[in-house]
N, CA, C and O atoms as CSV, one atom per row, in Angstrom:
chain,resi,resn,atom,element,x,y,z
A,1,MET,N,N,-31.294,-14.820,-5.706
A,1,MET,CA,C,-30.778,-13.535,-5.363
A,1,MET,C,C,-31.948,-12.764,-5.193
A,1,MET,O,O,-32.766,-12.951,-6.094
A,2,ASN,N,N,-32.373,-11.755,-4.108
A,2,ASN,CA,C,-33.446,-11.264,-4.220
A,2,ASN,C,C,-33.039,-9.844,-4.623
A,2,ASN,O,O,-31.838,-9.607,-4.750
A,3,ASN,N,N,-34.139,-8.676,-4.878
A,3,ASN,CA,C,-33.924,-7.402,-5.635
A,3,ASN,C,C,-33.061,-6.573,-4.700
A,3,ASN,O,O,-32.201,-5.802,-5.128
A,4,LEU,N,N,-33.340,-6.772,-3.290
A,4,LEU,CA,C,-32.542,-5.875,-2.267
A,4,LEU,C,C,-30.878,-6.229,-2.517
A,4,LEU,O,O,-30.007,-5.385,-2.732
A,5,THR,N,N,-30.710,-7.512,-2.441
A,5,THR,CA,C,-29.266,-8.087,-2.505
A,5,THR,C,C,-28.756,-7.435,-3.835
A,5,THR,O,O,-27.734,-6.754,-3.920
A,6,GLN,N,N,-29.479,-7.693,-4.702
A,6,GLN,CA,C,-28.880,-7.054,-6.067
A,6,GLN,C,C,-28.752,-5.771,-6.077
A,6,GLN,O,O,-27.659,-5.351,-6.457
A,7,LYS,N,N,-29.703,-4.866,-5.711
A,7,LYS,CA,C,-29.383,-3.541,-5.375
A,7,LYS,C,C,-28.058,-3.027,-4.761
A,7,LYS,O,O,-27.307,-2.255,-5.357
A,8,ALA,N,N,-27.780,-3.632,-3.236
A,8,ALA,CA,C,-26.924,-3.437,-2.536
A,8,ALA,C,C,-25.384,-3.914,-3.412
A,8,ALA,O,O,-24.415,-3.202,-3.150
A,9,ARG,N,N,-25.186,-4.935,-4.294
A,9,ARG,CA,C,-24.379,-5.238,-4.848
A,9,ARG,C,C,-23.869,-4.166,-6.072
A,9,ARG,O,O,-22.726,-4.024,-6.506
A,10,GLU,N,N,-25.052,-3.499,-6.453
A,10,GLU,CA,C,-24.863,-2.384,-7.879
A,10,GLU,C,C,-24.356,-1.423,-6.792
A,10,GLU,O,O,-23.172,-1.172,-7.013
A,11,LEU,N,N,-24.795,-0.824,-5.750
A,11,LEU,CA,C,-24.335,0.239,-4.894
A,11,LEU,C,C,-22.809,0.180,-4.535
A,11,LEU,O,O,-22.058,1.152,-4.614
A,12,ARG,N,N,-22.409,-1.194,-4.094
A,12,ARG,CA,C,-21.227,-1.559,-3.869
A,12,ARG,C,C,-20.243,-0.994,-5.044
A,12,ARG,O,O,-19.271,-0.278,-4.800
A,13,LYS,N,N,-20.617,-1.401,-6.309
A,13,LYS,CA,C,-19.966,-1.233,-7.486
A,13,LYS,C,C,-19.759,0.030,-7.862
A,13,LYS,O,O,-18.759,0.282,-8.534
A,14,ASN,N,N,-20.729,1.126,-7.473
A,14,ASN,CA,C,-21.115,2.513,-7.772
A,14,ASN,C,C,-21.142,3.526,-6.464
A,14,ASN,O,O,-22.010,4.372,-6.250
A,15,MET,N,N,-20.243,3.303,-5.822
A,15,MET,CA,C,-20.366,4.197,-4.362
A,15,MET,C,C,-20.156,5.450,-5.015
A,15,MET,O,O,-19.899,5.612,-6.208
A,16,THR,N,N,-20.306,6.452,-4.000
A,16,THR,CA,C,-20.113,8.196,-4.258
A,16,THR,C,C,-18.908,8.466,-3.851
A,16,THR,O,O,-18.486,7.676,-3.007
A,17,SER,N,N,-18.314,9.180,-4.109
A,17,SER,CA,C,-17.036,9.881,-3.953
A,17,SER,C,C,-17.071,10.020,-2.548
A,17,SER,O,O,-16.007,9.742,-1.996
A,18,GLN,N,N,-18.022,10.381,-1.802
A,18,GLN,CA,C,-18.020,10.555,-0.479
A,18,GLN,C,C,-17.918,9.126,0.378
A,18,GLN,O,O,-17.428,9.058,1.506
A,19,GLU,N,N,-18.418,8.102,-0.295
A,19,GLU,CA,C,-18.542,6.948,0.244
A,19,GLU,C,C,-17.371,6.141,0.172
A,19,GLU,O,O,-17.071,5.236,0.950
A,20,ARG,N,N,-16.509,6.675,-1.165
A,20,ARG,CA,C,-15.127,5.903,-1.378
A,20,ARG,C,C,-14.204,6.548,-0.299
A,20,ARG,O,O,-13.380,5.920,0.366
A,21,LYS,N,N,-14.490,8.101,-0.199
A,21,LYS,CA,C,-13.329,8.647,0.961
A,21,LYS,C,C,-13.341,8.004,2.406
A,21,LYS,O,O,-12.362,7.716,3.095
A,22,LEU,N,N,-14.654,7.851,2.694
A,22,LEU,CA,C,-14.900,7.269,3.968
A,22,LEU,C,C,-14.407,5.860,4.313
A,22,LEU,O,O,-13.899,5.450,5.357
A,23,TRP,N,N,-14.757,5.065,2.882
A,23,TRP,CA,C,-14.611,3.682,2.729
A,23,TRP,C,C,-13.077,3.431,2.913
A,23,TRP,O,O,-12.693,2.489,3.606
A,24,SER,N,N,-12.230,4.250,2.308
A,24,SER,CA,C,-10.869,4.369,2.490
A,24,SER,C,C,-10.066,4.443,3.484
A,24,SER,O,O,-8.906,4.032,3.471
A,25,LEU,N,N,-10.812,5.143,4.717
A,25,LEU,CA,C,-10.559,5.136,6.141
A,25,LEU,C,C,-11.032,3.967,7.178
A,25,LEU,O,O,-10.725,3.900,8.369
A,26,ILE,N,N,-11.798,3.122,6.488
A,26,ILE,CA,C,-12.307,2.275,7.436
A,26,ILE,C,C,-12.365,1.011,6.830
A,26,ILE,O,O,-12.867,0.199,7.607
A,27,SER,N,N,-12.097,0.594,5.910
A,27,SER,CA,C,-12.011,-0.449,5.195
A,27,SER,C,C,-10.825,-1.388,5.857
A,27,SER,O,O,-9.902,-0.878,6.492
A,28,ASN,N,N,-10.943,-2.836,5.644
A,28,ASN,CA,C,-9.676,-3.433,5.935
A,28,ASN,C,C,-9.219,-3.360,7.155
A,28,ASN,O,O,-8.037,-3.687,7.260
A,29,LYS,N,N,-9.855,-2.979,8.305
A,29,LYS,CA,C,-9.934,-2.788,9.654
A,29,LYS,C,C,-8.539,-1.727,9.971
A,29,LYS,O,O,-7.655,-1.877,10.815
A,30,GLN,N,N,-8.683,-0.861,9.175
A,30,GLN,CA,C,-8.111,0.151,9.590
A,30,GLN,C,C,-8.125,1.190,10.488
A,30,GLN,O,O,-7.161,1.873,10.833
A,31,PHE,N,N,-9.491,1.291,10.920
A,31,PHE,CA,C,-9.834,2.111,11.941
A,31,PHE,C,C,-10.018,1.302,13.070
A,31,PHE,O,O,-11.064,0.656,13.136
A,32,TYR,N,N,-9.137,1.214,14.032
A,32,TYR,CA,C,-8.541,0.560,15.532
A,32,TYR,C,C,-9.268,-0.909,15.162
A,32,TYR,O,O,-10.057,-1.439,15.944
A,33,LYS,N,N,-8.891,-1.510,13.839
A,33,LYS,CA,C,-9.301,-2.933,14.213
A,33,LYS,C,C,-10.738,-3.287,14.054
A,33,LYS,O,O,-11.018,-4.482,14.150
A,34,PHE,N,N,-11.743,-2.388,13.813
A,34,PHE,CA,C,-13.221,-2.770,13.567
A,34,PHE,C,C,-13.199,-2.879,12.427
A,34,PHE,O,O,-12.595,-2.123,11.666
A,35,LYS,N,N,-14.036,-4.108,12.025
A,35,LYS,CA,C,-14.499,-4.504,10.609
A,35,LYS,C,C,-15.902,-3.907,10.393
A,35,LYS,O,O,-16.934,-3.996,11.058
A,36,PHE,N,N,-15.573,-3.199,9.123
A,36,PHE,CA,C,-16.507,-2.483,8.461
A,36,PHE,C,C,-17.556,-3.416,7.202
A,36,PHE,O,O,-16.769,-3.909,6.395
A,37,LEU,N,N,-18.715,-3.701,6.906
A,37,LEU,CA,C,-18.952,-4.069,5.957
A,37,LEU,C,C,-19.818,-2.800,4.867
A,37,LEU,O,O,-20.692,-2.244,5.532
A,38,ARG,N,N,-19.762,-2.361,3.668
A,38,ARG,CA,C,-20.611,-1.692,2.894
A,38,ARG,C,C,-21.797,-2.096,2.298
A,38,ARG,O,O,-21.896,-3.256,1.899
A,39,GLN,N,N,-22.901,-1.145,2.154
A,39,GLN,CA,C,-24.159,-1.305,1.485
A,39,GLN,C,C,-24.805,-2.874,1.967
A,39,GLN,O,O,-24.918,-3.863,1.243
A,40,TYR,N,N,-25.123,-2.764,3.207
A,40,TYR,CA,C,-25.286,-4.284,3.854
A,40,TYR,C,C,-26.890,-3.970,3.874
A,40,TYR,O,O,-27.375,-2.841,3.954
A,41,VAL,N,N,-27.604,-5.183,3.787
A,41,VAL,CA,C,-28.955,-5.301,4.026
A,41,VAL,C,C,-29.391,-5.836,5.236
A,41,VAL,O,O,-28.980,-6.859,5.782
A,42,ILE,N,N,-30.421,-4.920,5.683
A,42,ILE,CA,C,-30.869,-5.256,7.071
A,42,ILE,C,C,-32.424,-5.032,6.894
A,42,ILE,O,O,-32.837,-3.913,6.589
A,43,GLY,N,N,-33.227,-6.020,7.072
A,43,GLY,CA,C,-34.686,-5.925,6.729
A,43,GLY,C,C,-34.832,-5.453,5.212
A,43,GLY,O,O,-34.321,-5.985,4.226
A,44,GLN,N,N,-35.605,-4.395,5.258
A,44,GLN,CA,C,-36.000,-3.971,3.960
A,44,GLN,C,C,-35.125,-2.769,3.544
A,44,GLN,O,O,-35.520,-2.019,2.650
A,45,TYR,N,N,-33.897,-2.557,4.195
A,45,TYR,CA,C,-33.412,-1.328,4.071
A,45,TYR,C,C,-31.777,-1.805,3.588
A,45,TYR,O,O,-31.408,-2.974,3.696
A,46,ILE,N,N,-31.026,-0.878,3.131
A,46,ILE,CA,C,-29.589,-0.879,2.776
A,46,ILE,C,C,-28.900,0.086,3.424
A,46,ILE,O,O,-29.216,1.245,3.157
A,47,VAL,N,N,-27.904,-0.131,4.329
A,47,VAL,CA,C,-27.282,0.780,5.023
A,47,VAL,C,C,-25.715,1.070,4.076
A,47,VAL,O,O,-25.171,0.315,3.269
A,48,ASP,N,N,-25.346,2.268,4.485
A,48,ASP,CA,C,-23.829,2.342,3.678
A,48,ASP,C,C,-23.152,1.844,4.234
A,48,ASP,O,O,-22.546,1.058,3.505
A,49,PHE,N,N,-22.714,1.788,5.561
A,49,PHE,CA,C,-21.718,1.174,6.296
A,49,PHE,C,C,-22.040,0.527,7.727
A,49,PHE,O,O,-22.841,1.071,8.488
A,50,ILE,N,N,-21.323,-0.755,8.078
A,50,ILE,CA,C,-21.996,-1.143,9.432
A,50,ILE,C,C,-20.793,-1.868,9.980
A,50,ILE,O,O,-20.088,-2.598,9.284
A,51,CYS,N,N,-20.595,-1.633,11.245
A,51,CYS,CA,C,-19.608,-2.575,12.099
A,51,CYS,C,C,-20.596,-3.331,12.876
A,51,CYS,O,O,-21.236,-2.799,13.783
A,52,ARG,N,N,-20.751,-4.700,12.502
A,52,ARG,CA,C,-21.625,-5.596,13.288
A,52,ARG,C,C,-21.375,-5.717,14.634
A,52,ARG,O,O,-22.252,-5.642,15.494
A,53,GLU,N,N,-19.886,-5.951,14.904
A,53,GLU,CA,C,-19.525,-6.082,16.436
A,53,GLU,C,C,-20.075,-5.111,17.242
A,53,GLU,O,O,-20.575,-5.375,18.335
A,54,THR,N,N,-20.009,-3.911,16.734
A,54,THR,CA,C,-20.672,-2.704,17.727
A,54,THR,C,C,-21.751,-2.389,17.553
A,54,THR,O,O,-22.173,-1.461,18.243
A,55,LYS,N,N,-22.558,-2.959,16.662
A,55,LYS,CA,C,-23.785,-2.567,16.206
A,55,LYS,C,C,-24.069,-0.833,15.799
A,55,LYS,O,O,-25.053,-0.149,16.077
A,56,ILE,N,N,-22.999,-0.504,15.157
A,56,ILE,CA,C,-22.988,0.841,14.706
A,56,ILE,C,C,-23.073,0.856,13.191
A,56,ILE,O,O,-22.438,0.111,12.445
A,57,ILE,N,N,-23.876,1.732,12.855
A,57,ILE,CA,C,-24.322,2.020,11.122
A,57,ILE,C,C,-23.725,3.636,10.912
A,57,ILE,O,O,-23.949,4.516,11.743
A,58,ILE,N,N,-23.106,3.809,9.935
A,58,ILE,CA,C,-22.757,5.098,9.459
A,58,ILE,C,C,-23.486,5.102,8.322
A,58,ILE,O,O,-23.630,4.107,7.612
A,59,GLU,N,N,-23.927,6.104,8.121
A,59,GLU,CA,C,-24.969,6.742,6.894
A,59,GLU,C,C,-24.283,8.167,6.201
A,59,GLU,O,O,-23.958,9.126,6.901
A,60,ILE,N,N,-24.149,8.141,4.963
A,60,ILE,CA,C,-23.777,9.209,4.497
A,60,ILE,C,C,-24.750,10.098,3.563
A,60,ILE,O,O,-25.091,9.514,2.534
A,61,ASP,N,N,-25.174,11.191,3.706
A,61,ASP,CA,C,-26.447,11.948,3.246
A,61,ASP,C,C,-26.194,13.134,2.617
A,61,ASP,O,O,-25.547,14.072,3.083
A,62,GLY,N,N,-26.905,13.048,1.171
A,62,GLY,CA,C,-26.773,14.113,0.172
A,62,GLY,C,C,-27.785,15.038,0.473
A,62,GLY,O,O,-28.509,14.947,1.465
A,63,GLY,N,N,-27.855,16.065,-0.503
A,63,GLY,CA,C,-29.103,17.100,-0.379
A,63,GLY,C,C,-30.277,16.513,-0.220
A,63,GLY,O,O,-31.114,16.859,0.614
A,64,GLN,N,N,-30.393,15.572,-1.036
A,64,GLN,CA,C,-31.931,14.954,-1.031
A,64,GLN,C,C,-32.445,14.706,0.345
A,64,GLN,O,O,-33.643,14.906,0.547
A,65,HIS,N,N,-31.795,14.354,1.172
A,65,HIS,CA,C,-32.269,14.034,2.610
A,65,HIS,C,C,-32.604,15.329,3.386
A,65,HIS,O,O,-32.705,15.391,4.611
A,66,ASN,N,N,-32.756,16.293,2.572
A,66,ASN,CA,C,-33.184,17.693,3.365
A,66,ASN,C,C,-34.953,17.687,3.132
A,66,ASN,O,O,-35.802,18.055,3.944
A,67,PHE,N,N,-35.103,17.288,2.120
A,67,PHE,CA,C,-36.606,17.148,1.758
A,67,PHE,C,C,-37.464,16.352,2.432
A,67,PHE,O,O,-37.106,15.198,2.671
A,68,ASP,N,N,-38.767,16.819,2.869
A,68,ASP,CA,C,-39.610,16.323,3.969
A,68,ASP,C,C,-39.641,14.729,3.583
A,68,ASP,O,O,-39.115,13.887,4.311
A,69,LYS,N,N,-40.171,14.474,2.620
A,69,LYS,CA,C,-40.504,13.258,2.245
A,69,LYS,C,C,-39.146,12.188,2.754
A,69,LYS,O,O,-39.312,11.203,3.474
A,70,ASN,N,N,-37.847,12.623,2.218
A,70,ASN,CA,C,-36.782,11.695,2.231
A,70,ASN,C,C,-36.545,11.868,3.803
A,70,ASN,O,O,-36.263,10.829,4.400
A,71,ALA,N,N,-36.623,13.044,4.548
A,71,ALA,CA,C,-36.294,13.241,6.005
A,71,ALA,C,C,-37.211,12.224,6.790
A,71,ALA,O,O,-36.669,11.452,7.581
A,72,ASN,N,N,-38.568,12.189,6.605
A,72,ASN,CA,C,-39.548,11.412,7.082
A,72,ASN,C,C,-39.206,9.894,7.015
A,72,ASN,O,O,-39.384,9.156,7.984
A,73,TYR,N,N,-38.612,9.383,5.603
A,73,TYR,CA,C,-38.227,8.098,5.309
A,73,TYR,C,C,-36.913,7.655,6.203
A,73,TYR,O,O,-36.804,6.568,6.771
A,74,ASP,N,N,-36.180,8.455,6.210
A,74,ASP,CA,C,-35.089,8.484,6.937
A,74,ASP,C,C,-35.101,8.548,8.544
A,74,ASP,O,O,-34.142,8.276,9.267
A,75,GLU,N,N,-36.207,8.907,8.902
A,75,GLU,CA,C,-36.608,8.819,10.406
A,75,GLU,C,C,-37.291,7.213,10.569
A,75,GLU,O,O,-36.963,6.393,11.426
A,76,LEU,N,N,-38.013,7.084,9.820
A,76,LEU,CA,C,-38.608,5.674,10.102
A,76,LEU,C,C,-37.563,4.601,9.971
A,76,LEU,O,O,-37.576,3.676,10.782
A,77,ARG,N,N,-36.626,4.648,8.981
A,77,ARG,CA,C,-35.652,3.835,8.575
A,77,ARG,C,C,-34.679,3.768,9.863
A,77,ARG,O,O,-34.295,2.661,10.242
A,78,THR,N,N,-34.352,4.716,10.410
A,78,THR,CA,C,-33.329,5.145,11.735
A,78,THR,C,C,-34.078,4.607,12.865
A,78,THR,O,O,-33.358,4.120,13.737
A,79,ASN,N,N,-35.478,4.563,13.105
A,79,ASN,CA,C,-36.345,4.418,14.354
A,79,ASN,C,C,-36.158,2.682,14.109
A,79,ASN,O,O,-35.511,2.036,14.933
A,80,TYR,N,N,-36.593,2.216,13.274
A,80,TYR,CA,C,-36.568,0.677,12.935
A,80,TYR,C,C,-35.082,0.122,13.142
A,80,TYR,O,O,-34.842,-0.727,14.000
A,81,LEU,N,N,-34.138,0.635,12.335
A,81,LEU,CA,C,-32.524,0.448,12.815
A,81,LEU,C,C,-32.332,0.149,14.299
A,81,LEU,O,O,-31.811,-0.897,14.684
A,82,MET,N,N,-32.917,1.426,15.394
A,82,MET,CA,C,-32.543,1.320,16.443
A,82,MET,C,C,-33.216,0.488,17.144
A,82,MET,O,O,-32.621,0.088,18.146
A,83,SER,N,N,-34.313,0.058,16.963
A,83,SER,CA,C,-35.454,-0.997,17.392
A,83,SER,C,C,-34.525,-2.209,17.411
A,83,SER,O,O,-34.634,-2.893,18.429
A,84,LEU,N,N,-33.633,-2.625,16.507
A,84,LEU,CA,C,-32.955,-3.740,16.448
A,84,LEU,C,C,-31.624,-3.469,16.798
A,84,LEU,O,O,-30.696,-4.058,16.243
A,85,GLY,N,N,-31.440,-2.566,17.738
A,85,GLY,CA,C,-30.227,-2.557,18.596
A,85,GLY,C,C,-29.089,-1.741,18.267
A,85,GLY,O,O,-28.158,-1.578,19.055
A,86,TYR,N,N,-29.158,-1.045,16.720
A,86,TYR,CA,C,-28.087,-0.388,16.211
A,86,TYR,C,C,-28.367,1.237,16.524
A,86,TYR,O,O,-29.412,1.864,16.696
A,87,LYS,N,N,-27.201,1.560,16.520
A,87,LYS,CA,C,-26.642,2.827,16.682
A,87,LYS,C,C,-26.454,3.515,15.079
A,87,LYS,O,O,-25.797,2.909,14.232
A,88,VAL,N,N,-27.104,4.830,14.784
A,88,VAL,CA,C,-27.164,5.022,13.640
A,88,VAL,C,C,-26.458,6.657,13.581
A,88,VAL,O,O,-27.077,7.663,13.928
A,89,ILE,N,N,-25.127,6.649,13.095
A,89,ILE,CA,C,-24.409,7.640,12.828
A,89,ILE,C,C,-24.637,8.667,11.533
A,89,ILE,O,O,-24.409,8.039,10.499
A,90,ARG,N,N,-24.891,9.598,11.352
A,90,ARG,CA,C,-25.101,10.508,10.065
A,90,ARG,C,C,-23.884,11.272,9.611
A,90,ARG,O,O,-23.413,11.729,10.653
A,91,PHE,N,N,-23.357,11.536,8.905
A,91,PHE,CA,C,-22.481,12.652,8.047
A,91,PHE,C,C,-23.076,13.033,6.780
A,91,PHE,O,O,-23.600,12.199,6.041
A,92,TRP,N,N,-22.999,14.491,6.459
A,92,TRP,CA,C,-23.417,15.296,5.374
A,92,TRP,C,C,-22.408,15.072,4.173
A,92,TRP,O,O,-21.272,15.412,4.505
A,93,ASN,N,N,-22.476,14.686,3.112
A,93,ASN,CA,C,-21.625,14.670,2.046
A,93,ASN,C,C,-20.458,15.851,2.345
A,93,ASN,O,O,-19.274,15.533,2.455
A,94,ASN,N,N,-20.919,17.261,2.466
A,94,ASN,CA,C,-20.170,18.217,2.635
A,94,ASN,C,C,-18.915,18.034,3.802
A,94,ASN,O,O,-17.796,18.545,3.832
A,95,GLU,N,N,-19.655,16.994,4.834
A,95,GLU,CA,C,-18.559,16.941,5.998
A,95,GLU,C,C,-17.559,15.970,5.568
A,95,GLU,O,O,-16.437,16.022,6.072
A,96,ILE,N,N,-17.873,15.002,4.604
A,96,ILE,CA,C,-16.767,14.038,4.158
A,96,ILE,C,C,-15.970,14.883,3.354
A,96,ILE,O,O,-14.749,14.837,3.501
A,97,ASP,N,N,-16.534,15.740,2.427
A,97,ASP,CA,C,-15.541,16.412,1.554
A,97,ASP,C,C,-14.688,17.438,2.035
A,97,ASP,O,O,-13.596,17.601,1.492
A,98,ASN,N,N,-15.158,18.375,3.286
A,98,ASN,CA,C,-14.439,19.375,3.447
A,98,ASN,C,C,-13.834,19.256,5.157
A,98,ASN,O,O,-13.039,20.078,5.611
A,99,ASN,N,N,-14.307,18.241,5.852
A,99,ASN,CA,C,-13.546,17.923,7.389
A,99,ASN,C,C,-13.755,16.439,7.440
A,99,ASN,O,O,-14.562,15.976,8.246
A,100,LEU,N,N,-12.979,15.551,6.510
A,100,LEU,CA,C,-12.688,14.491,7.039
A,100,LEU,C,C,-11.977,14.199,8.248
A,100,LEU,O,O,-12.156,13.127,8.825
A,101,GLU,N,N,-11.242,15.007,8.647
A,101,GLU,CA,C,-10.606,14.903,9.984
A,101,GLU,C,C,-11.560,14.986,11.195
A,101,GLU,O,O,-11.288,14.394,12.239
A,102,GLY,N,N,-12.558,15.645,11.063
A,102,GLY,CA,C,-13.582,16.061,11.924
A,102,GLY,C,C,-14.569,14.846,12.011
A,102,GLY,O,O,-15.064,14.508,13.086
A,103,VAL,N,N,-14.866,14.124,10.680
A,103,VAL,CA,C,-15.537,13.213,10.687
A,103,VAL,C,C,-14.870,12.046,11.446
A,103,VAL,O,O,-15.466,11.350,12.269
A,104,TYR,N,N,-13.754,11.919,11.139
A,104,TYR,CA,C,-12.884,10.790,11.940
A,104,TYR,C,C,-12.690,10.864,13.265
A,104,TYR,O,O,-12.765,9.887,14.010
A,105,GLU,N,N,-12.346,12.407,13.747
A,105,GLU,CA,C,-12.538,12.422,15.180
A,105,GLU,C,C,-14.032,11.968,16.000
A,105,GLU,O,O,-14.145,11.337,17.051
A,106,ARG,N,N,-15.009,12.482,15.191
A,106,ARG,CA,C,-16.501,12.225,15.897
A,106,ARG,C,C,-16.592,10.236,15.760
A,106,ARG,O,O,-16.978,9.485,16.656
A,107,LEU,N,N,-16.202,9.912,14.650
A,107,LEU,CA,C,-16.318,8.349,14.965
A,107,LEU,C,C,-15.499,7.753,16.289
A,107,LEU,O,O,-15.937,6.910,17.072
A,108,LYS,N,N,-14.069,8.473,16.341
A,108,LYS,CA,C,-13.382,7.968,17.602
A,108,LYS,C,C,-14.201,8.210,18.880
A,108,LYS,O,O,-14.275,7.292,19.697
A,109,LYS,N,N,-14.701,9.149,19.066
A,109,LYS,CA,C,-15.859,9.485,19.698
A,109,LYS,C,C,-17.132,8.142,20.222
A,109,LYS,O,O,-17.426,7.604,21.290
A,110,GLU,N,N,-17.646,8.029,18.661
A,110,GLU,CA,C,-18.701,7.234,18.924
A,110,GLU,C,C,-18.577,5.758,19.196
A,110,GLU,O,O,-19.398,4.934,19.597
A,111,PHE,N,N,-17.078,5.653,18.797
A,111,PHE,CA,C,-16.587,4.321,19.153
A,111,PHE,C,C,-15.901,4.113,20.483
A,111,PHE,O,O,-15.446,3.012,20.793
A,112,ASN,N,N,-15.831,5.114,21.223
A,112,ASN,CA,C,-15.153,5.514,22.603
A,112,ASN,C,C,-13.523,5.132,22.580
A,112,ASN,O,O,-12.900,4.528,23.454
A,113,ILE,N,N,-13.133,5.551,21.589
A,113,ILE,CA,C,-11.638,5.533,21.471
A,113,ILE,C,C,-11.003,6.916,21.948
A,113,ILE,O,O,-11.298,8.011,21.470
A,114,GLU,N,N,-10.124,6.697,22.921
A,114,GLU,CA,C,-9.364,7.983,23.421
A,114,GLU,C,C,-8.330,8.439,22.618
A,114,GLU,O,O,-7.690,9.439,22.944
């Protein structure tokens, strides 16, 4: 098993509270029967959540993503994922904590659910 696969396993075991909240909404095909995987390896990256059938990735970002170095890394990462045909949707931790209903509504829009 390579290091990235091992790291993904560790991340699945140690989800943040925000990841757990979102996972509770989308796991087990609860979100309009779409299947999501968590901490999924794509190339040299691990994405938070992915729906492979729609090629949509959901990322949850904490405050560290505001720093220039991390923002540049995120942009490179997002561009790489988009070059593979994925759509990347980002939410901030505080959106998950304070407006989960709004997050759900945005997901419905992104998945073209009326």
